[in-house]
C-alpha positions, 0 to 999 in steps of 0.5 A: 294627747286627746283631740276634740271634736263635736256632734250635731245637737242643736236646740230644736226650740231656738235653733241655737247651736248646743253641740257638745264638745266630744271626741274625748274619753275620760280615761287615765290619760285624760285625767292625768292631763286635767290634773296637770293643767289644773295645777299649771293654771292654779285652778280648783275644779268644782262640779255640780251634783247634776254633772256627768259622773266622770266630771264629778269624779275628777273634781276637787269638790262636788256639791250644790252651786252655792256651796261650791261658790263659797268653797271657791271664795275660800280657796287659795286658787286663783282660777275657778273652773265651774262645771255646772250651768252659767248662772252658777259660774256667775255666782262664783264670780260674784263671790270671788270678783278678783279670781278668774272663773271659767265654765267649760261651755258657756252655752250651758244655760238654765231654763229656770234662770232664763224664766225671768230677766232683770227687766221683767223683775223691775216691771214686777217690782213697779207693780208692787211698790214696797214689796221685798224681792226674794229670788232663788239662787238659781237666777242670773247675776242681773236678777240677783242685782234686782233682789233684796234677799236670795234664798236656797231651797233649804232656807227659802222658808226661813228667808221669807219668815224673816220678812215682817208679816205686813210686807208683800213678798215677790218670790221668783222664779220657781213656782213650785218652790214658791208654792212650797214656801207659801204652803209652809209659811201660810203667807197670803201676801207672797206672790210667786213668779210662774217660772220652772225648771223644765227637768224638774217640772217634768217629774209629775205626780202620776208618775210618782204615785205609780212608782210609790205604789210599786215600792210602798216601803221606799223613802221619797226624796223630793226636790221642791222644784219638782212638779210632783212635790204637792203630790208627794204630800198628798200621798202622805196625807192620804196614807198611801205613803207613810208620812215620815217617808216623804222628805222635801229636800234640797240636793245637799239635804238629800245627801244628808238624808241618804247617810241617815236613812234606814230604808232599803230603797229610795225613790229620788225626784230630781235630776238624775245626776244626783244619783251618783253622789247618793249611791256613793254616800250610802252604797247599801241603799237602792236609789232609783229615779222617779223619772229616769229621763229627768236629765238636764241637757245643759248640765250634760254639756260639760263633757270631758272634752269641754273640760279639757278645752277649758283648761287648755285654752282658758275658755270660757271665762265668765265676767260680771259687770262690777256694779251688777256683782256688787248689788248681787253680792249684797243679796247673797250675803243677806241670804247667808246671814238669815238662818242657814244656807244648808244644802243649797239648791 
């Protein structure tokens, strides 16, 4: 039977203990125990596209956070084990309030979700009375509760376009997705919060330009959270890359495009965990990261040992206060009713 241990790996910025659970190999014995425990717990295993490959492979469902939360809500399982970061497990709890939701490591946070708090949003709303708040689904439950309509990267434009033109819009928390929405809609009364995902922000324009120049026939799959999204459109506008090869896509949109592309190679600007699903979707295509260092340490905290611990001990359970969940659920449901939620974040 596998045993658990840890390795020293604190957060250099905050001093918080982010030591991942270790000491377990994702071998056949591990997989057998995971499946047996999941059955005992009446649990469905969900894994985000950015998870370690071995976590993705053991999961019942793999995808983006919103799609997984909706799958969980429709599942007959009484327990949801969400292999992702904390706001994702919160969203699953919001949509499935009567189910037990576990995250294998509750310390797995998100720099983007942490870039705005409920209090900060309330203060921002007070500065713009009457404005409609649109929040990316990559936010905490508290922020969702202060939000009028949530959005994903694939339906953010549709959500904002659904709001009367004369109404101010407060868009949070991702500045790059907000800039993309403002560029597409041309909306001048859209105010964007200056938040970012540290991983996506680190995929920069010069790096993209260099990689694209070295492989001019490659398709470019660019997540709108990336700091290089504007650069990708500039490269297309300047003719450095064929316009049809630049695709601004959510993670789910990337999978759809992977199955449809005729390109021999694709440069991918998002967290590197996405490459596993893309290569499975189109094994004949050469998918390569624009930045192979774009790995989220929080996503990678969901180790084989962490998943085993969670199922053995029913740890860590996620709770959302009922009144917060009710208000947050309303903002998510409004999002689903407008356009299509598509491939999620």
